[in-house]
Structure formats: C-alpha cells, structure tokens
C-alpha positions in Angstrom: -1.0 16.3 -5.2 2.9 15.7 -5.3 4.4 15.1 -2.0 7.7 16.3 -1.1 10.3 14.0 -1.0 13.2 14.0 1.7 16.4 12.0 2.1 17.0 11.3 5.5 20.2 11.9 7.2 21.5 8.7 7.5 19.7 6.7 5.3 16.9 4.5 6.5 18.3 1.1 6.9 17.1 -1.8 4.7 15.5 -3.7 7.8 13.5 -0.8 8.9 12.2 -0.7 5.0 11.5 -4.1 4.5 9.6 -4.0 8.2 7.9 -1.5 6.8 7.2 -3.1 3.5 5.7 -6.4 5.1 3.3 -4.0 7.6 2.0 -2.7 4.6 1.2 -5.2 2.5 -0.3 -7.3 5.6 -2.5 -4.5 6.6 -4.3 -4.4 2.3 -4.1 -8.4 3.1 -6.6 -8.0 6.2 -8.3 -5.2 5.3 -9.5 -6.9 2.3 -10.4 -10.5 3.7 -11.3 -8.9 7.0 -15.8 -10.0 7.4 -17.8 -7.0 7.5 -14.8 -4.9 6.2 -14.2 -3.1 2.8 -14.3 -4.2 -0.3 -11.9 -3.9 -2.5 -14.5 -1.4 -4.9 -15.2 0.4 -1.8 -11.4 1.4 -1.1 -11.5 2.1 -5.1 -14.2 4.6 -5.0 -13.4 5.6 -1.7 -9.4 6.5 -2.9 -10.8 7.9 -6.3 -13.1 10.1 -4.3 -10.8 11.3 -2.4 -7.6 11.6 -4.7 -9.1 11.8 -7.9 -6.9 9.6 -9.1 -8.5 7.1 -11.8 -9.8 3.9 -10.5 -8.4 1.4 -12.8 -4.2 3.0 -11.1 -6.3 2.6 -7.7 -7.0 -0.6 -8.7 -3.6 -1.7 -10.0 -1.4 -0.2 -7.0 -4.5 -1.8 -4.5 -4.0 -5.6 -6.3 0.1 -4.9 -5.4 -0.1 -3.8 -1.9 -0.3 -7.3 -0.6 1.9 -8.8 -2.9 5.0 -6.4 -2.3 6.2 -8.5 1.1 7.2 -11.5 -2.0 8.8 -9.2 -4.2 10.7 -6.8 -2.1 11.7 -8.7 1.3 13.6 -11.8 1.6 13.2 -14.4 4.6 
C-alpha cells in the first residue's frame, strides 16, 4: 500500500504541522496509558494484521509516536 503524497497549495503552515504533531503524540501517549485500553502488543497485532507490516517496524513507529513532540516541536 503506497499512499499518494500531494502538495498543498499553499503549503501547510509550521503552526498547523506542529499542532498536528502534538495531537498525534498526545493521542498515542493517552492510548498507551488509558486504563482498560489496548496495550502496546495488542496495537501491534492489530496493525500487523491490517497492514502486514513487520511487527518490529510497527513497534519502532509506536515507540516514536509519543516522542514526536520532543523531537520536532519547540516550546
């Protein structure tokens, strides 16, 4: 599955991109910490089943998602 990448005209603002990164990071952090929610391995299994992407690759992405804000956004 290869997603089609299109350029927006005009390009997205840095504020919008930063806001989106914060939302993704926060949502993943909440999902993993939510009592009674899915644990990390359940998410890995579901994503692997849907995409056939390797489990180590999925684990690497899931580990990075909560850290996106720290990597790419300045306060």
